[in-house]
C-alpha positions in Angstrom: 0.0 0.0 0.0 1.3 3.4 -0.9 2.2 5.7 2.0 1.6 9.4 1.1 2.0 12.6 3.0 4.4 11.0 5.4 8.1 11.4 6.2 10.0 9.9 3.3 12.2 7.7 5.5 14.3 4.7 4.3 11.5 2.3 5.2 9.3 3.6 2.3 12.1 4.7 -0.1 15.4 2.9 -0.1 14.3 -0.4 1.4 11.1 -0.6 -0.6 12.9 0.1 -3.9 15.6 -2.5 -3.1 13.1 -5.2 -2.3 11.1 -4.5 -5.5 14.1 -5.5 -7.6 14.0 -9.0 -6.3 17.8 -9.0 -5.8 18.0 -7.8 -2.2 17.5 -10.0 0.8 16.8 -8.3 4.2 17.5 -10.3 7.3 15.7 -8.7 10.3 16.4 -9.3 14.0 20.0 -10.0 13.0 22.9 -8.7 15.0 26.2 -8.4 13.2 29.1 -9.4 15.5 32.2 -8.8 13.4 33.5 -8.0 9.9 35.7 -10.9 8.6 38.9 -9.8 6.9 42.0 -11.5 5.6 45.5 -10.5 4.6 46.0 -10.0 0.8 48.9 -12.1 -0.5 48.8 -11.1 -4.2 48.5 -7.6 -5.7 45.2 -6.9 -7.5 43.4 -4.0 -9.0 41.7 -3.2 -5.8 44.0 -4.5 -3.0 47.7 -4.6 -2.5 49.8 -7.3 -1.0 50.0 -7.0 2.8 46.7 -5.0 3.1 43.6 -6.5 4.6 40.4 -7.1 2.7 36.9 -7.5 4.0 35.4 -10.9 3.1 32.1 -11.0 5.0 30.5 -10.8 8.4 29.6 -13.1 11.3 26.2 -12.5 12.8 23.4 -13.9 15.0 19.7 -14.4 14.4 18.5 -15.1 17.9 20.6 -18.0 19.1 21.6 -19.1 15.6 25.0 -18.0 14.4 25.6 -17.3 10.7 28.3 -16.3 8.4 27.7 -14.1 5.3 30.5 -14.2 2.7 30.9 -11.1 0.6 32.2 -11.5 -3.0 32.8 -7.8 -3.5 32.6 -5.7 -0.3 31.0 -5.1 3.1 29.1 -1.8 3.9 28.2 -0.7 7.4 25.2 1.7 7.7 24.8 0.9 11.4 24.9 4.5 12.6 27.2 6.6 14.7 26.8 4.4 17.8 26.9 0.9 16.3 29.3 1.3 13.3 32.3 2.2 15.6 31.5 -0.7 17.9 31.4 -3.1 14.9 34.8 -1.9 13.8 36.2 -2.2 17.3 34.8 -5.7 17.7 36.4 -6.5 14.4 39.8 -5.6 15.8 40.5 -2.5 13.8 42.8 -0.1 15.7 42.6 3.3 14.1 42.6 5.7 17.1 39.8 7.8 15.5 37.3 4.9 15.6 34.5 6.0 18.0 36.0 9.4 18.6 34.8 12.9 17.4 31.2 11.9 18.4 28.7 14.8 18.0 25.2 14.6 19.5 23.3 17.9 18.8 22.6 18.4 22.5 19.2 19.8 23.3 17.6 21.6 26.2 13.8 22.5 26.4 12.0 25.8 27.1 8.3 25.2 28.0 5.4 27.5 27.9 1.8 27.0 29.3 -0.9 28.9 27.6 -4.5 29.7 28.5 -5.9 28.1 25.4 -5.4 24.5 24.2 -2.3 23.9 22.0 -2.5 20.1 21.7 1.1 19.9 20.6 0.7 16.2 19.6 -1.4 17.2 16.6 -0.2 18.2 13.1 3.2 17.8 11.5 6.2 18.2 13.9 9.3 20.4 13.2 7.6 22.7 10.8 9.0 25.9 12.3 12.6 26.8 13.1 14.3 30.0 14.3 17.8 30.6 13.0 18.6 33.8 14.9 21.1 32.0 17.2 22.6 29.6 14.6 25.9 31.5 14.2 26.8 31.2 17.9 28.3 33.7 20.3 31.6 33.6 18.5 29.9 33.9 15.0 31.7 30.7 14.0 28.7 28.8 12.9 28.5 26.7 16.1 25.3 28.0 17.4 21.8 26.8 18.2 18.5 26.5 16.3 15.2 26.8 18.1 12.7 24.2 16.9 9.2 23.1 17.7 8.8 19.4 18.2 5.8 17.3 18.6 4.8 17.1 22.3 2.6 14.1 23.0 1.8 13.3 26.6 4.2 10.4 26.8 7.2 12.5 25.6 6.2 15.3 28.0 5.9 12.9 30.9 9.3 11.3 30.2 11.2 14.6 29.8 9.7 17.2 32.1 11.7 18.0 35.3 10.7 16.2 38.4 10.4 18.5 41.5 7.6 16.9 43.4 4.4 14.8 42.8 2.1 17.9 42.9 4.1 19.8 40.3 4.4 16.8 38.1 0.7 16.2 38.2 0.0 19.8 37.4 2.3 19.6 34.3 0.5 16.5 33.0 -3.0 18.0 33.7 -1.9 21.0 31.6 -0.5 18.9 28.8 -2.9 20.1 26.1 -2.0 23.7 27.0 1.8 23.2 26.9 4.1 23.8 24.0 7.8 23.3 24.1 10.7 24.7 22.1 14.0 22.9 21.9 17.4 24.5 21.7 19.4 22.3 19.3 23.1 23.0 19.4 25.6 22.4 16.6 28.2 21.1 19.0 31.8 21.9 18.7 32.6 19.6 21.6 33.2 15.9 21.0 32.6 12.7 22.8 33.5 9.1 22.1 31.9 5.6 21.7 33.4 2.4 23.0 32.2 -1.1 23.3 30.3 -1.7 26.6 30.9 -4.3 29.2 28.7 -6.8 27.5 31.1 -6.8 24.5 28.5 -5.5 22.1 26.5 -2.5 23.1 27.9 1.1 22.7 29.1 3.0 25.7 29.0 6.8 25.3 31.3 9.3 27.0 30.2 12.9 26.3 30.3 16.1 28.3 29.1 19.5 27.2 31.8 21.8 25.9 31.9 25.2 27.7 31.4 27.1 24.4 28.4 24.9 23.5 26.9 25.6 27.0 27.3 29.4 26.4 25.6 29.1 23.0 22.7 27.0 24.3 22.1 29.3 27.3 22.0 32.3 25.0 19.4 30.6 22.8 17.5 29.3 25.9 17.0 32.9 27.0 15.7 33.7 23.6 13.2 30.9 23.6 11.8 31.9 27.0 11.4 35.5 25.7 9.4 34.1 22.7 7.1 32.3 25.1 6.6 35.4 27.2 6.0 37.7 24.1 3.5 35.0 22.8 1.3 35.3 25.9 2.4 32.2 27.9 0.8 32.2 31.3 3.7 30.2 32.8 7.3 29.4 31.6 9.9 26.8 32.7 13.2 25.3 31.8 14.7 21.8 32.3 16.7 22.8 35.3 16.3 20.7 38.4 14.5 22.7 41.0 13.1 25.2 38.6 9.4 25.5 39.3 9.1 28.0 36.5 7.6 31.5 36.5 3.9 31.9 36.8 3.1 35.1 34.9 -0.7 35.0 35.5 -0.1 34.9 39.3 1.5 38.4 39.0 -1.3 40.8 38.2 1.2 43.6 37.5 2.3 41.6 34.5 -0.8 39.7 33.4 -3.4 42.5 33.9 -1.4 45.6 33.0 1.5 44.8 30.5 0.8 43.4 27.1 2.8 40.2 26.4 5.4 41.9 24.2 6.3 44.3 27.0 6.6 41.8 29.8 10.1 40.8 28.9 11.3 44.2 30.1 9.7 43.9 33.6 11.9 43.5 36.7 10.2 40.3 37.6 10.9 38.6 34.3 14.4 39.9 34.2 15.1 38.4 37.6 13.8 35.0 36.5 15.9 35.1 33.3 18.9 36.0 35.4 18.2 33.1 37.7 18.1 30.8 34.7 21.4 32.2 33.6 23.0 31.7 37.0 21.9 28.1 37.1 24.0 27.5 34.0 24.2 23.9 32.8 25.8 22.1 35.7 26.2 18.4 35.1 23.2 16.3 36.3 21.3 19.5 37.3 19.6 20.1 34.0 17.7 17.9 31.5 19.9 17.7 28.4 18.9 15.4 25.5 20.6 14.1 22.4 18.9 14.9 19.1 21.2 13.2 16.6 24.4 11.2 16.5 27.2 12.0 14.1 30.9 11.7 13.4 32.3 8.7 15.2 34.0 7.3 12.0 34.8 10.5 10.3 35.7 10.9 6.7 39.0 12.5 5.4 41.3 12.4 2.4 44.7 12.7 4.1 45.0 9.2 5.5 44.4 7.3 8.7 46.2 9.8 10.9 43.1 12.1 10.7 40.2 9.9 9.8 38.6 6.4 9.7 37.5 6.3 6.1 38.6 8.0 2.9 36.5 10.3 0.7 34.8 7.3 -0.8 33.8 5.8 2.6 36.3 3.0 2.4 38.0 2.2 5.7 41.7 3.0 5.6 42.6 -0.2 7.5 40.7 -2.6 5.3 40.1 -2.7 1.5 36.5 -3.4 0.5 35.0 -2.3 3.8 32.9 0.8 3.6 31.0 3.1 6.0 28.0 4.9 4.6 26.1 6.6 7.4 26.2 9.7 9.7 29.3 8.4 11.5 31.3 9.7 8.4 30.5 13.3 9.2 33.8 15.2 9.8 31.9 17.8 12.0 28.4 18.1 13.4 25.9 19.2 10.8 24.4 22.7 11.0 20.8 21.4 10.7 18.9 18.2 11.3 21.0 15.6 9.5 18.5 13.3 7.9 18.9 14.8 4.4 22.7 15.1 4.8 22.9 11.5 5.8 20.9 10.4 2.8 22.8 12.6 0.5 26.2 11.4 1.8 25.1 7.7 1.5 23.8 8.4 -2.0 27.1 10.0 -3.0 29.2 7.2 -1.6 27.1 4.3 -2.8 26.8 5.8 -6.3 30.6 6.0 -6.5 30.9 2.4 -5.3 28.3 1.2 -7.8 30.2 2.9 -10.6 33.5 1.5 -9.3 32.1 -2.1 -9.4 30.8 -1.5 -12.9 34.3 -0.3 -13.9 36.0 -3.3 -12.3 33.6 -5.6 -14.2 34.3 -3.7 -17.5 30.6 -2.8 -17.7 31.1 0.9 -17.6 30.4 2.1 -21.2 30.6 5.9 -20.9 34.0 7.3 -21.9 33.5 10.1 -19.4 32.7 7.6 -16.7 35.7 5.4 -17.5 38.0 8.4 -17.5 36.6 9.6 -14.1 37.0 6.1 -12.6 40.6 5.7 -13.9 41.5 9.0 -12.2 39.7 8.0 -9.0 41.3 4.5 -8.8 44.8 6.0 -9.5 44.3 8.5 -6.6 43.0 5.7 -4.4 46.1 3.5 -5.1 48.4 6.4 -4.2 46.7 7.2 -1.0 46.3 3.6 0.2 49.7 2.5 -1.1 51.4 2.6 2.3 51.3 -0.8 3.9 49.4 -0.7 7.2 50.4 -2.3 10.4 49.4 -5.9 10.9 46.4 -6.1 13.2 45.6 -9.8 13.1 44.2 -12.2 10.6 41.0 -13.8 9.4 38.1 -14.0 11.8 36.8 -17.6 11.8 33.2 -18.3 10.9 30.4 -20.3 12.5 27.9 -22.9 11.5 25.9 -21.5 8.6 26.9 -19.8 5.4 25.3 -17.3 3.1 26.9 -15.8 0.0 26.2 -12.3 -1.2 27.8 -9.9 -3.7 27.6 -7.1 -1.1 26.8 -7.3 2.6 25.1 -4.1 3.7 24.7 -3.6 7.5 21.8 -1.2 7.9 19.7 0.2 5.1 20.6 3.6 3.8 22.9 2.5 0.9 21.2 -0.7 -0.1 19.2 0.6 -3.1 22.1 1.5 -5.3 23.6 -1.9 -5.5 20.5 -3.9 -6.6 19.0 -1.5 -9.1 
């Protein structure tokens, strides 16, 4: 059945198109454990002697272990949390794996209004304010103010807990509450490592001081928007912040129009209190909007990045990453389209390369382009890497595929 007027995610675009070709097999509820790789003993057009080459993956479907052999290459689209864990479990040792993690940290600014808002209705994220996006240093690392969907479950899970009475009041007022989020393009970085269970990601991230200053500046702006829009009460995500009840102060609610209330002494004092609270660790609700950058892309070698400009892992020929983990910095906007565009670019290049290797590329322009690209690739990857170990042994079941794609973003381009 056709899905219309909906977010055009991979479930109804890339995956759907791939399955329609009849040449794509999707294995769900499957956890990939490791990428198998072996040392190359003879020079070829795509690998040099002494380098490692990806030859498949080991995985589990419930309690059943399987091995998928890749004739051509392996692609990870497991995202910025699981792709680095997969590479680490596969014994790759590039020090940039899992580092440079960006999270688009978010803090909320809530407003309660006298009329119902019903923030769970309609399309989410249809309004954005870019006034603060350049940041306090005007370097592009600032914040956007966005308006998310606010259904009762999300409100109940994210609102600050002060006491049962205040929590109950918040939930009773749910239909009258709207929230803005301050989404920061973070300059600070975190890291992802493999957790104690040997599989799950473990995240280490603390807000950079510059990011905190930018978010606080935008938070002040969001609160002022609520006030000028006629909110009867405003609040932040600070622990212990019971908010400011504008309607309870008749000198504000009965005398001053909403646009002039920001200038009042009472509001100024509350905003200063918010500023003074800062963003002390564990004393404010801070959320993660998007994960990016933990296997970043670069064209100057493994000293600065995990993959090259074609998404191929420096340590292993035929192993590609095509997801948001390749971002070299945090994106300046919600990264869905950037992720799809990056995966489109990388997978299109790989599809052309495979056609070139099979001598099925007929365009003279395409052949010339690929010859130049392959020459540059050989020059950049010509230095023999350190030996990090050998072939990872398989288990009790075997599948054979031309390409193994872990995740879904890039799958369409190799079956069409």
